[in-house]
PDB file as gemmi writes it, atoms N, CA and C in Angstrom:
CRYST1    1.000    1.000    1.000  90.00  90.00  90.00 P 1                      
ATOM      1  N   UNK A   1       6.285  -0.671 -11.600  1.00  0.00           N  
ATOM      2  CA  UNK A   1       5.824   0.753 -11.518  1.00  0.00           C  
ATOM      3  C   UNK A   1       5.473   1.246 -12.892  1.00  0.00           C  
ATOM      4  N   UNK A   2       4.285   1.987 -13.076  1.00  0.00           N  
ATOM      5  CA  UNK A   2       4.047   2.486 -14.335  1.00  0.00           C  
ATOM      6  C   UNK A   2       4.659   3.868 -14.490  1.00  0.00           C  
ATOM      7  N   UNK A   3       4.875   4.274 -15.695  1.00  0.00           N  
ATOM      8  CA  UNK A   3       5.443   5.533 -15.964  1.00  0.00           C  
ATOM      9  C   UNK A   3       4.735   6.125 -17.124  1.00  0.00           C  
ATOM     10  N   UNK A   4       4.907   7.447 -17.409  1.00  0.00           N  
ATOM     11  CA  UNK A   4       4.238   8.204 -18.603  1.00  0.00           C  
ATOM     12  C   UNK A   4       5.218   8.202 -19.670  1.00  0.00           C  
ATOM     13  N   UNK A   5       4.808   8.030 -20.941  1.00  0.00           N  
ATOM     14  CA  UNK A   5       5.672   8.044 -22.018  1.00  0.00           C  
ATOM     15  C   UNK A   5       5.086   8.865 -23.263  1.00  0.00           C  
ATOM     16  N   UNK A   6       5.880   9.558 -23.920  1.00  0.00           N  
ATOM     17  CA  UNK A   6       5.472  10.240 -25.182  1.00  0.00           C  
ATOM     18  C   UNK A   6       5.729   9.261 -26.368  1.00  0.00           C  
ATOM     19  N   UNK A   7       4.652   8.972 -27.216  1.00  0.00           N  
ATOM     20  CA  UNK A   7       4.831   8.007 -28.249  1.00  0.00           C  
ATOM     21  C   UNK A   7       4.269   8.628 -29.542  1.00  0.00           C  
ATOM     22  N   UNK A   8       4.800   8.387 -30.644  1.00  0.00           N  
ATOM     23  CA  UNK A   8       4.094   8.647 -31.883  1.00  0.00           C  
ATOM     24  C   UNK A   8       3.510   7.339 -32.462  1.00  0.00           C  
ATOM     25  N   UNK A   9       2.453   7.414 -33.133  1.00  0.00           N  
ATOM     26  CA  UNK A   9       1.662   6.345 -33.726  1.00  0.00           C  
ATOM     27  C   UNK A   9       1.580   6.783 -35.275  1.00  0.00           C  
ATOM     28  N   UNK A  10       1.958   5.773 -36.045  1.00  0.00           N  
ATOM     29  CA  UNK A  10       1.731   5.941 -37.531  1.00  0.00           C  
ATOM     30  C   UNK A  10       0.772   4.920 -38.011  1.00  0.00           C  
ATOM     31  N   UNK A  11      -0.157   5.363 -38.717  1.00  0.00           N  
ATOM     32  CA  UNK A  11      -1.253   4.436 -39.261  1.00  0.00           C  
ATOM     33  C   UNK A  11      -1.213   4.492 -40.764  1.00  0.00           C  
ATOM     34  N   UNK A  12      -1.189   3.383 -41.354  1.00  0.00           N  
ATOM     35  CA  UNK A  12      -1.264   3.395 -42.939  1.00  0.00           C  
ATOM     36  C   UNK A  12      -2.541   2.665 -43.230  1.00  0.00           C  
ATOM     37  N   UNK A  13      -3.554   3.508 -43.852  1.00  0.00           N  
ATOM     38  CA  UNK A  13      -4.705   2.910 -44.153  1.00  0.00           C  
ATOM     39  C   UNK A  13      -4.724   2.310 -45.602  1.00  0.00           C  
ATOM     40  N   UNK A  14      -5.225   1.059 -45.840  1.00  0.00           N  
ATOM     41  CA  UNK A  14      -5.285   0.513 -47.074  1.00  0.00           C  
ATOM     42  C   UNK A  14      -5.858   1.545 -48.251  1.00  0.00           C  
ATOM     43  N   UNK A  15      -5.199   1.637 -49.292  1.00  0.00           N  
ATOM     44  CA  UNK A  15      -5.707   2.524 -50.350  1.00  0.00           C  
ATOM     45  C   UNK A  15      -5.197   3.958 -50.226  1.00  0.00           C  
ATOM     46  N   UNK A  16      -4.577   4.309 -49.158  1.00  0.00           N  
ATOM     47  CA  UNK A  16      -4.204   5.625 -48.935  1.00  0.00           C  
ATOM     48  C   UNK A  16      -2.627   5.675 -49.178  1.00  0.00           C  
ATOM     49  N   UNK A  17      -2.077   6.696 -49.821  1.00  0.00           N  
ATOM     50  CA  UNK A  17      -0.644   6.794 -50.072  1.00  0.00           C  
ATOM     51  C   UNK A  17       0.062   7.221 -48.804  1.00  0.00           C  
ATOM     52  N   UNK A  18      -0.438   8.217 -48.195  1.00  0.00           N  
ATOM     53  CA  UNK A  18       0.312   8.965 -46.997  1.00  0.00           C  
ATOM     54  C   UNK A  18      -0.235   8.462 -45.737  1.00  0.00           C  
ATOM     55  N   UNK A  19       0.748   7.921 -44.926  1.00  0.00           N  
ATOM     56  CA  UNK A  19       0.330   7.516 -43.576  1.00  0.00           C  
ATOM     57  C   UNK A  19      -0.120   8.688 -42.642  1.00  0.00           C  
ATOM     58  N   UNK A  20      -0.932   8.562 -41.664  1.00  0.00           N  
ATOM     59  CA  UNK A  20      -1.159   9.544 -40.632  1.00  0.00           C  
ATOM     60  C   UNK A  20      -0.350   9.270 -39.373  1.00  0.00           C  
ATOM     61  N   UNK A  21       0.151  10.246 -38.692  1.00  0.00           N  
ATOM     62  CA  UNK A  21       0.970  10.181 -37.659  1.00  0.00           C  
ATOM     63  C   UNK A  21       0.288  11.009 -36.554  1.00  0.00           C  
ATOM     64  N   UNK A  22       0.250  10.527 -35.296  1.00  0.00           N  
ATOM     65  CA  UNK A  22      -0.368  11.191 -34.164  1.00  0.00           C  
ATOM     66  C   UNK A  22       0.602  11.082 -32.886  1.00  0.00           C  
ATOM     67  N   UNK A  23       0.545  12.093 -32.046  1.00  0.00           N  
ATOM     68  CA  UNK A  23       1.430  11.968 -30.806  1.00  0.00           C  
ATOM     69  C   UNK A  23       0.427  11.573 -29.726  1.00  0.00           C  
ATOM     70  N   UNK A  24       0.899  10.692 -28.840  1.00  0.00           N  
ATOM     71  CA  UNK A  24       0.157  10.161 -27.736  1.00  0.00           C  
ATOM     72  C   UNK A  24       0.943  10.166 -26.534  1.00  0.00           C  
ATOM     73  N   UNK A  25       0.203  10.389 -25.368  1.00  0.00           N  
ATOM     74  CA  UNK A  25       0.912   9.972 -24.094  1.00  0.00           C  
ATOM     75  C   UNK A  25       0.233   8.916 -23.421  1.00  0.00           C  
ATOM     76  N   UNK A  26       0.989   7.791 -22.957  1.00  0.00           N  
ATOM     77  CA  UNK A  26       0.428   6.730 -22.466  1.00  0.00           C  
ATOM     78  C   UNK A  26       1.111   6.341 -21.107  1.00  0.00           C  
ATOM     79  N   UNK A  27       0.368   5.499 -20.346  1.00  0.00           N  
ATOM     80  CA  UNK A  27       0.847   4.912 -19.095  1.00  0.00           C  
ATOM     81  C   UNK A  27       1.225   3.489 -19.342  1.00  0.00           C  
ATOM     82  N   UNK A  28       2.407   3.101 -19.117  1.00  0.00           N  
ATOM     83  CA  UNK A  28       3.050   1.866 -19.388  1.00  0.00           C  
ATOM     84  C   UNK A  28       4.274   1.558 -18.346  1.00  0.00           C  
ATOM     85  N   UNK A  29       4.718   0.291 -18.338  1.00  0.00           N  
ATOM     86  CA  UNK A  29       5.731  -0.111 -17.553  1.00  0.00           C  
ATOM     87  C   UNK A  29       7.060   0.264 -18.016  1.00  0.00           C  
ATOM     88  N   UNK A  30       7.345   0.279 -19.430  1.00  0.00           N  
ATOM     89  CA  UNK A  30       8.574   0.607 -20.060  1.00  0.00           C  
ATOM     90  C   UNK A  30       8.389   0.960 -21.469  1.00  0.00           C  
ATOM     91  N   UNK A  31       9.424   1.336 -22.199  1.00  0.00           N  
ATOM     92  CA  UNK A  31       9.210   1.794 -23.581  1.00  0.00           C  
ATOM     93  C   UNK A  31       8.652   0.813 -24.505  1.00  0.00           C  
ATOM     94  N   UNK A  32       8.954  -0.351 -24.422  1.00  0.00           N  
ATOM     95  CA  UNK A  32       8.306  -1.331 -25.363  1.00  0.00           C  
ATOM     96  C   UNK A  32       6.965  -1.579 -24.989  1.00  0.00           C  
ATOM     97  N   UNK A  33       6.492  -1.541 -23.708  1.00  0.00           N  
ATOM     98  CA  UNK A  33       5.176  -1.562 -23.285  1.00  0.00           C  
ATOM     99  C   UNK A  33       4.376  -0.455 -23.835  1.00  0.00           C  
ATOM    100  N   UNK A  34       5.012   0.693 -23.766  1.00  0.00           N  
ATOM    101  CA  UNK A  34       4.334   1.949 -24.177  1.00  0.00           C  
ATOM    102  C   UNK A  34       3.991   1.906 -25.679  1.00  0.00           C  
ATOM    103  N   UNK A  35       4.855   1.292 -26.421  1.00  0.00           N  
ATOM    104  CA  UNK A  35       4.591   1.143 -27.855  1.00  0.00           C  
ATOM    105  C   UNK A  35       3.364   0.068 -28.040  1.00  0.00           C  
ATOM    106  N   UNK A  36       3.323  -1.006 -27.337  1.00  0.00           N  
ATOM    107  CA  UNK A  36       2.232  -1.801 -27.431  1.00  0.00           C  
ATOM    108  C   UNK A  36       0.915  -1.263 -27.086  1.00  0.00           C  
ATOM    109  N   UNK A  37       1.013  -0.431 -25.990  1.00  0.00           N  
ATOM    110  CA  UNK A  37      -0.225   0.278 -25.538  1.00  0.00           C  
ATOM    111  C   UNK A  37      -0.770   1.083 -26.528  1.00  0.00           C  
ATOM    112  N   UNK A  38       0.127   1.990 -27.113  1.00  0.00           N  
ATOM    113  CA  UNK A  38      -0.262   2.968 -28.164  1.00  0.00           C  
ATOM    114  C   UNK A  38      -0.861   2.256 -29.498  1.00  0.00           C  
ATOM    115  N   UNK A  39      -0.184   1.197 -29.992  1.00  0.00           N  
ATOM    116  CA  UNK A  39      -0.515   0.605 -31.084  1.00  0.00           C  
ATOM    117  C   UNK A  39      -1.805  -0.100 -30.970  1.00  0.00           C  
ATOM    118  N   UNK A  40      -2.021  -0.763 -29.853  1.00  0.00           N  
ATOM    119  CA  UNK A  40      -3.380  -1.285 -29.471  1.00  0.00           C  
ATOM    120  C   UNK A  40      -4.501  -0.215 -29.335  1.00  0.00           C  
ATOM    121  N   UNK A  41      -4.109   0.906 -28.929  1.00  0.00           N  
ATOM    122  CA  UNK A  41      -5.165   1.954 -28.662  1.00  0.00           C  
ATOM    123  C   UNK A  41      -5.498   2.512 -29.957  1.00  0.00           C  
ATOM    124  N   UNK A  42      -4.762   2.544 -30.861  1.00  0.00           N  
ATOM    125  CA  UNK A  42      -5.025   3.211 -32.353  1.00  0.00           C  
ATOM    126  C   UNK A  42      -5.711   2.003 -33.191  1.00  0.00           C  
ATOM    127  N   UNK A  43      -5.243   0.968 -33.133  1.00  0.00           N  
ATOM    128  CA  UNK A  43      -5.919  -0.205 -33.858  1.00  0.00           C  
ATOM    129  C   UNK A  43      -5.043  -0.717 -34.942  1.00  0.00           C  
ATOM    130  N   UNK A  44      -5.694  -1.363 -35.885  1.00  0.00           N  
ATOM    131  CA  UNK A  44      -5.119  -2.097 -37.035  1.00  0.00           C  
ATOM    132  C   UNK A  44      -4.274  -1.207 -37.924  1.00  0.00           C  
ATOM    133  N   UNK A  45      -3.155  -1.728 -38.368  1.00  0.00           N  
ATOM    134  CA  UNK A  45      -2.320  -1.010 -39.260  1.00  0.00           C  
ATOM    135  C   UNK A  45      -1.517   0.097 -38.613  1.00  0.00           C  
ATOM    136  N   UNK A  46      -1.322  -0.073 -37.188  1.00  0.00           N  
ATOM    137  CA  UNK A  46      -0.663   0.931 -36.417  1.00  0.00           C  
ATOM    138  C   UNK A  46       0.784   0.489 -36.048  1.00  0.00           C  
ATOM    139  N   UNK A  47       1.688   1.553 -36.114  1.00  0.00           N  
ATOM    140  CA  UNK A  47       3.088   1.295 -35.756  1.00  0.00           C  
ATOM    141  C   UNK A  47       3.348   2.464 -34.733  1.00  0.00           C  
ATOM    142  N   UNK A  48       3.941   2.025 -33.579  1.00  0.00           N  
ATOM    143  CA  UNK A  48       4.322   3.025 -32.555  1.00  0.00           C  
ATOM    144  C   UNK A  48       5.855   3.063 -32.317  1.00  0.00           C  
ATOM    145  N   UNK A  49       6.133   4.266 -31.871  1.00  0.00           N  
ATOM    146  CA  UNK A  49       7.640   4.510 -31.449  1.00  0.00           C  
ATOM    147  C   UNK A  49       7.710   5.392 -30.293  1.00  0.00           C  
ATOM    148  N   UNK A  50       8.240   4.981 -29.250  1.00  0.00           N  
ATOM    149  CA  UNK A  50       8.595   5.840 -28.009  1.00  0.00           C  
ATOM    150  C   UNK A  50       9.522   6.793 -28.158  1.00  0.00           C  
ATOM    151  N   UNK A  51       9.041   8.099 -27.972  1.00  0.00           N  
ATOM    152  CA  UNK A  51      10.094   9.157 -27.986  1.00  0.00           C  
ATOM    153  C   UNK A  51      10.769   9.382 -26.765  1.00  0.00           C  
ATOM    154  N   UNK A  52      10.100   9.350 -25.608  1.00  0.00           N  
ATOM    155  CA  UNK A  52      10.763   9.459 -24.264  1.00  0.00           C  
ATOM    156  C   UNK A  52       9.956   9.391 -23.163  1.00  0.00           C  
ATOM    157  N   UNK A  53      10.459   9.065 -21.954  1.00  0.00           N  
ATOM    158  CA  UNK A  53       9.645   9.082 -20.721  1.00  0.00           C  
ATOM    159  C   UNK A  53       9.376  10.466 -20.355  1.00  0.00           C  
ATOM    160  N   UNK A  54       8.114  10.660 -19.861  1.00  0.00           N  
ATOM    161  CA  UNK A  54       7.621  12.024 -19.402  1.00  0.00           C  
ATOM    162  C   UNK A  54       8.178  12.339 -18.012  1.00  0.00           C  
ATOM    163  N   UNK A  55       8.326  13.615 -17.744  1.00  0.00           N  
ATOM    164  CA  UNK A  55       8.670  14.092 -16.538  1.00  0.00           C  
ATOM    165  C   UNK A  55       7.552  14.012 -15.472  1.00  0.00           C  
ATOM    166  N   UNK A  56       7.607  14.069 -14.249  1.00  0.00           N  
ATOM    167  CA  UNK A  56       6.608  14.016 -13.261  1.00  0.00           C  
ATOM    168  C   UNK A  56       5.634  15.342 -13.684  1.00  0.00           C  
ATOM    169  N   UNK A  57       6.343  16.485 -14.063  1.00  0.00           N  
ATOM    170  CA  UNK A  57       5.466  17.614 -14.236  1.00  0.00           C  
ATOM    171  C   UNK A  57       4.552  17.384 -15.559  1.00  0.00           C  
ATOM    172  N   UNK A  58       5.130  16.722 -16.583  1.00  0.00           N  
ATOM    173  CA  UNK A  58       4.357  16.444 -17.740  1.00  0.00           C  
ATOM    174  C   UNK A  58       3.235  15.451 -17.542  1.00  0.00           C  
ATOM    175  N   UNK A  59       3.542  14.492 -16.565  1.00  0.00           N  
ATOM    176  CA  UNK A  59       2.496  13.518 -16.143  1.00  0.00           C  
ATOM    177  C   UNK A  59       1.370  14.308 -15.678  1.00  0.00           C  
ATOM    178  N   UNK A  60       1.595  15.164 -14.664  1.00  0.00           N  
ATOM    179  CA  UNK A  60       0.476  15.934 -14.122  1.00  0.00           C  
ATOM    180  C   UNK A  60      -0.163  16.807 -15.011  1.00  0.00           C  
ATOM    181  N   UNK A  61       0.577  17.511 -15.979  1.00  0.00           N  
ATOM    182  CA  UNK A  61       0.088  18.395 -16.986  1.00  0.00           C  
ATOM    183  C   UNK A  61      -0.929  17.748 -17.907  1.00  0.00           C  
ATOM    184  N   UNK A  62      -0.490  16.352 -18.255  1.00  0.00           N  
ATOM    185  CA  UNK A  62      -1.638  15.693 -19.088  1.00  0.00           C  
ATOM    186  C   UNK A  62      -2.656  14.926 -18.292  1.00  0.00           C  
ATOM    187  N   UNK A  63      -2.665  15.059 -16.980  1.00  0.00           N  
ATOM    188  CA  UNK A  63      -3.741  14.320 -16.208  1.00  0.00           C  
ATOM    189  C   UNK A  63      -3.544  12.819 -16.296  1.00  0.00           C  
ATOM    190  N   UNK A  64      -2.301  12.282 -16.339  1.00  0.00           N  
ATOM    191  CA  UNK A  64      -2.187  10.858 -16.438  1.00  0.00           C  
ATOM    192  C   UNK A  64      -2.254  10.314 -15.030  1.00  0.00           C  
ATOM    193  N   UNK A  65      -2.986   9.122 -14.889  1.00  0.00           N  
ATOM    194  CA  UNK A  65      -3.029   8.391 -13.680  1.00  0.00           C  
ATOM    195  C   UNK A  65      -2.081   7.146 -13.781  1.00  0.00           C  
ATOM    196  N   UNK A  66      -0.971   7.275 -13.145  1.00  0.00           N  
ATOM    197  CA  UNK A  66      -0.035   6.185 -13.185  1.00  0.00           C  
ATOM    198  C   UNK A  66      -0.393   4.815 -12.763  1.00  0.00           C  
ATOM    199  N   UNK A  67      -1.506   4.769 -11.959  1.00  0.00           N  
ATOM    200  CA  UNK A  67      -2.136   3.444 -11.535  1.00  0.00           C  
ATOM    201  C   UNK A  67      -3.009   2.907 -12.597  1.00  0.00           C  
ATOM    202  N   UNK A  68      -3.198   3.583 -13.748  1.00  0.00           N  
ATOM    203  CA  UNK A  68      -4.278   3.167 -14.770  1.00  0.00           C  
ATOM    204  C   UNK A  68      -3.330   2.697 -16.002  1.00  0.00           C  
ATOM    205  N   UNK A  69      -2.650   1.554 -15.788  1.00  0.00           N  
ATOM    206  CA  UNK A  69      -1.777   0.981 -16.921  1.00  0.00           C  
ATOM    207  C   UNK A  69      -2.771   0.868 -18.155  1.00  0.00           C  
ATOM    208  N   UNK A  70      -2.021   1.209 -19.314  1.00  0.00           N  
ATOM    209  CA  UNK A  70      -2.794   1.159 -20.593  1.00  0.00           C  
ATOM    210  C   UNK A  70      -3.556   2.344 -21.006  1.00  0.00           C  
ATOM    211  N   UNK A  71      -3.772   3.417 -20.117  1.00  0.00           N  
ATOM    212  CA  UNK A  71      -4.470   4.525 -20.521  1.00  0.00           C  
ATOM    213  C   UNK A  71      -3.718   5.334 -21.545  1.00  0.00           C  
ATOM    214  N   UNK A  72      -4.360   6.010 -22.490  1.00  0.00           N  
ATOM    215  CA  UNK A  72      -3.729   6.697 -23.471  1.00  0.00           C  
ATOM    216  C   UNK A  72      -4.505   7.909 -23.790  1.00  0.00           C  
ATOM    217  N   UNK A  73      -3.880   8.996 -24.160  1.00  0.00           N  
ATOM    218  CA  UNK A  73      -4.517  10.281 -24.651  1.00  0.00           C  
ATOM    219  C   UNK A  73      -3.775  10.765 -25.855  1.00  0.00           C  
ATOM    220  N   UNK A  74      -4.503  11.018 -26.767  1.00  0.00           N  
ATOM    221  CA  UNK A  74      -4.083  11.710 -28.189  1.00  0.00           C  
ATOM    222  C   UNK A  74      -3.797  13.141 -27.803  1.00  0.00           C  
ATOM    223  N   UNK A  75      -2.733  13.669 -28.291  1.00  0.00           N  
ATOM    224  CA  UNK A  75      -2.423  15.067 -28.166  1.00  0.00           C  
ATOM    225  C   UNK A  75      -2.860  15.723 -29.556  1.00  0.00           C  
ATOM    226  N   UNK A  76      -3.133  17.081 -29.259  1.00  0.00           N  
ATOM    227  CA  UNK A  76      -3.576  17.806 -30.474  1.00  0.00           C  
ATOM    228  C   UNK A  76      -2.495  17.823 -31.647  1.00  0.00           C  
ATOM    229  N   UNK A  77      -3.024  17.859 -32.897  1.00  0.00           N  
ATOM    230  CA  UNK A  77      -1.944  18.017 -34.045  1.00  0.00           C  
ATOM    231  C   UNK A  77      -2.318  19.348 -34.708  1.00  0.00           C  
ATOM    232  N   UNK A  78      -1.289  20.091 -34.870  1.00  0.00           N  
ATOM    233  CA  UNK A  78      -1.436  21.334 -35.458  1.00  0.00           C  
ATOM    234  C   UNK A  78      -1.418  21.282 -37.025  1.00  0.00           C  
ATOM    235  N   UNK A  79      -2.277  21.802 -37.608  1.00  0.00           N  
ATOM    236  CA  UNK A  79      -2.430  21.874 -39.112  1.00  0.00           C  
ATOM    237  C   UNK A  79      -2.369  23.286 -39.457  1.00  0.00           C  
ATOM    238  N   UNK A  80      -1.187  23.636 -40.148  1.00  0.00           N  
ATOM    239  CA  UNK A  80      -0.997  25.026 -40.442  1.00  0.00           C  
ATOM    240  C   UNK A  80      -1.010  25.271 -41.991  1.00  0.00           C  
TER     241      UNK A  80                                                      
END                                                                             
């Protein structure tokens, strides 16, 4: 059974000093699978960390389809 997870992904681009971190929500089987899904979605040089499993309400709020294993959505990042 798939679940929704909140994940952060950090990408370090060659030649850049500061890595970029982005929050994602993903559909996966477990925490480890969520990290693999997120890192694969972002691409090369990505490192992912699962923050927590989403509640049913959060899954609906983000429009996640739990039947769609491997789907991911990037969340907005505030720049103040």
